N, C-alpha and C positions, 0 to 999 in steps of 0.2 A: 505588470498586471493589467494595465489599460490596453496594451496590445492584444493581450489574450482575450480580454473582454470584448473588444471589438470583433475579433475573429469568431467569438462564440456567438454573439447575437447576430452577425451576419449569416452564420451557418443555420441558425435556427429561423431566420427569416424575420427577426425582430430589430429594434433600434434600442439604443441606450435609454431612450425616453420611456421604454416599457418597463425597465428595471425598477422595482420598488422595495427590494429586500436584499440583504447580504447574509451570506453564511460562511464564516471563516473557520480555520482550525490552527492550532499550533501557534499560539501567541496572537494570532490575527493580525488585523491592521487597523488603522483609524478610519472608521466608517464615514465620519465627517469629511475627512480629508479625501478619501476615495470618491465619495459621491460629488464632491466639489470639482474635483479634476475631471471627472467623466461627465459632469454636467447633468446629473440626474435630477429631474424636477422635484420629486418628493420621495424621500426615503421613509417608509412605513415600519420597517422591521430589520433588525440586525442581531446576530448572536456569534459567539465564538466557542468552539469546542476545544477542550484541552486534550493532552496526550500525545503530543508530536504526531508522528506519522500514523499513530492509532486513531487519531481524529478524522482522517480524511472522509471516510464513508459516514461518520457521524454528522459531518457538515452537511452532507447531502440528505441524511435522514432528517435533520433539523429543518432543512429548506422544505422538504416534503410535508413535514408537520406544519409548518407555517402556511404553507399554501392550502392544506386541507382544513386548517382552522380559520382561514380567512384573513390572516394577518398581512399576507401580501399576495400578489398575483404572479410575479415573475421574479424569482429569487436567483441572484449571481452567487455561485460558488466558486471562489477564486483563490488561488495560491501562487505566490512568487517566492523565490529562493535566491538570495544572494550570498554565495559561499564564502566570499572573501571581503575583508575590510582593507583599509590602508596597508600598503606593504605586503598584501598577500595573505594577512593573518586571517585564519578561519574564524568566522564569527559563531559564537555559541559554544565554543570549546574552551577548556581552561587555558589561560595564558600564563606561563611560568614567569613569576616575579623574579626568580633566580632559579638555578638548576636544582635546588633542593625543596623548594616550597610552592606548590601550585595553588592557584587562586580557586575559590569555590566556597559554597555555603557550609555550614556545619555538618550537614548530613553527608556531604562529599567527603569530609575528613575521616569518615569511617571506611571509606573506599581506598582512597589513595594510598595509604600505607601498605596495602596488599596488592598494589599495582593495577588496580581497576580504575583506569583513567579514561576509558572510551567504551562505547557500547561494544565494540568488536571483542575486547577483552572479556567482558561480562558473558556475551553470547558463546564465546569460545568455551567457557566452563560448561554451559548447558549442553552444548554440542558434544564435549568429551564425555559428559554423563550419559547422553543418549548412546554413544558408541559403547560405553561400558555396560550399559543395561540391556541393549538390544543387538549388539553386534553391528551396528551401523559403522560403514567405512567411509574414509575420506574419498574413495572412488565414487561412492554414491553421492557424496557432495558435488564431486566433480561432474556427475552426470547432470545435475541440476544446472550448473554453469554452462555445460556443453549445449544443453537443449535450449536453454534461454538464448544463448548467442545464435543458435541455429535459426530461432524465430526472428531475432533481431536482423539477421543477415538479409532478410526478405523485406524488412521495414525501412524505406529510404530516410525516415525521420529518425532512426536510431543512431546514437553516437558511435557505438561500436558494432561494426557489421562484418568484420572478418571472422569467419568460423574458427573455432577452437576445438582441440582434441583433449582427450583424457590426459594425454602425455603432456600437453600444454599446461593443464591444470596442475599436474603433479609437479611440474618444473617451475611453477610460479612460487615466489619466496613466501616463506612462513611469515604471517603478520601477528597472529595470537594463536598459538598451537591449540587445536589442529587446524585452525582456518588459514587458509592461503589467500594471496591477492586476488586470485579469481573467485573466491567465495564472498568477496565484499562488494557492495553496491558502489555505483559511481559517486562522485562528488561534482555536482554541477549547479549552473545557475540558470534561471528561466522562470517562466510563469505558464499558468494553465488555468483554464476556466470552463465551467459548465453552467448551463441554465437549467432550472427546475421550474416548471409550471404545472397547471392542471391537465389532466388527460384531455379534457374537453377542448381546451385551448390549443394543445399539441397537435390535435388532429387537424387543425386548420393551418398549421405552419408548414415550413419548407421540407422538413425531413421526415423520415418514417419515425413515429413515435415509439420510444423504448420506455417501458413502465416500471416503476419501482414496486416490486411485488412485496418486498418485506425489508425490514431494517432492524438491526439489533445493535445496542452499545453496552458498554460496561465489561464485565469479566469477573472472574473469581476474586473475591475479597482478599485472598491470601497472596494474590499477585501484587497488587499495589504497584510500587515502583521496583517490581521483582528483579529486573536485570541488575539492579544496583544493590539491593539488600540481600537477594539469594535467600529469602526467608520462606519460600513455598515448600508445601509438603512434597515428599519425594515423587508421587505419581503425577503432580503437576509441574515438577521442575523440568522434567523431560518433554514437556508439551509447549505449544506456542501460547498457551493462555487463552485459547479461542474455545475450548471444549463446551463450557456453559453457554457461551455466546451462540455457538453452532446449534445447540439444541433448542434455544429460543428462536433463532432466525428460521430454522426448518418448520418449527411449529407455526409461527406466525404466517409463512409462506404456504402452509399446506402442502409442502414438497419434502422430498428427501434427497440424499446424495445421488441416488440413482436417477434423479430427474435433471441433474446438472449437465449441460452440454459442454461448457467451457468454463474455466475458472482463471481469474487474474488474482494472484496471490502475492501479497506484499513480500518482496524478496530482498531485504536489506542485507541478509546473510543467507547463503544457500541452505544450511541445515534447517532453517525455520519454514522452508517450503515443505520439507519432508515431515515436520511436526504438524504443520497445518493440514497436510493430507490425511494424517491420522485423526486430528481433532475434529475435521468436518466429515469423517466417516467414509472416506474413499477406500480406506484400508484399515486393517486392525492396528491397534497401538503397537509400535514396534516393527511394523511391516512397511513403513514409508520408504525405507532405504531400498529395499528390493523392488518396490513399486516404481521408482524412478529408474532404478538400474535396469530394469526390463523394458525401459522406453515408454513407460506408462503416461508420461506427461508430454510427449511429442505430438506436434500439431497434426501430422499426416496420418500417423499410425497408432498413437496412444490411446489408452481408455479414456483419459481426460486431458485434453490439451490445456496446458497451463502457461500463462504469461506469453501469449501469442504475439505480443508486440516486442518483446525483449526485456521488459521489466525494468526494475531498478538496477539489475545487474548489468544490462547492456543497452537499453534504450535511453534512458535518462532518470535522474533521481530528483523528483520533485514532491516527495513525501506523500505520494499515494494517488493523486487525481488521475495520473496518466493510465493507471489500471482501470479506472472507471471509464475513461474515454475509450480505451480498447475494448471494453465490454459492450459499450454502446455501438462501436463499429461492427463488432461480431454480430449483434442482434440487428443491425441494418444490413449487413451482408457485404460490408466494405472493407474488412480487414485484409492486410497483405498476407495473413496466415489464416484464411477463412475456414472456419469449421462448418462443414456442410449441414444446412438446415438448423443452425444454431437458434434455439428458442429461449433457452434459460442460462443465465450466466451468474456465477458467484463472484463477488468482489470482496477482498478482505483488506483490513488496514493493519498497520504495523503491529506485530506481536511483541510482547515483551513488557508492555506497560498497562496499566489499568486507568482509564478506560481505553479500550480499543472498539472497533466497530466493523460492521460488515453489511452488505447488501445482497439481495437476490433481485436481479433485474430480468424482465420478460419482455419479449416482442409483442 
């Protein structure tokens, strides 16, 4: 976290002494400890957003709100992920006490008997329903993975840069039917940081300013912890849960899907990109599969370039901030898969939980 912070303040033309606010998400970190380690002179404001990967853009929204309200002048949005503990055990996943009884709270006791012990298994059920209802195919899921890897192949910071084909996707092993290995995001460790300040101050700093045009958080109340309880109404079960969020975001921005030049969409599983394309109005509900199959999300030829850095599927998985950073690069004109004359970017957080969040950024 500290290394990412130092890189971020240097990029902005600031110093650690300028930071007076924190905005975290997904369990957060101890603000007192981090401010002490960084040597921050005075911390004036700090907040944490819940929602796992769904909170990433919400943390940036909260930082913007704090600056606008005068609670802080320079807010650090930072995230680090340590995937493994002693002996390589995955942190945050159920650890088996024995082969029959998984650990977990009482809410999870309603899931485990049915084999729902990981997000991938739950999202597989939603993906299967989308296939049943709209004729979506695993080939279309594969196109999401292939396109994302194509973008990653141009990004020297991506962990997986070797291009893949639809045949590679089809040959990858099934993890949770219908999802295959190449439909899953990476599991990685690392840190990332962004700085939020006022537009006036940003104009005097080192980089071309990128403005937060609008932000939205929350989602349909029927979703809740939807991927675990599967209690949503039928029309929402085959969505990313972003539909009401998208309407509020566009309204706040005074823009629509036709105004978006590039989208960085949270891609923990490939079908959720298809569902987000539908929820944000880039195609009709049920037509997300054909949209990607026709190359609609490819950087150089598509109608809407999506995840031009490689996303969670191929660049790195740090629960969402890397998507925001790529959107900033696009609007600065420095992406490795640069969309020509990009002026407006959509950035989304993890679908499948409530709250989730999204931003519209503008050059």
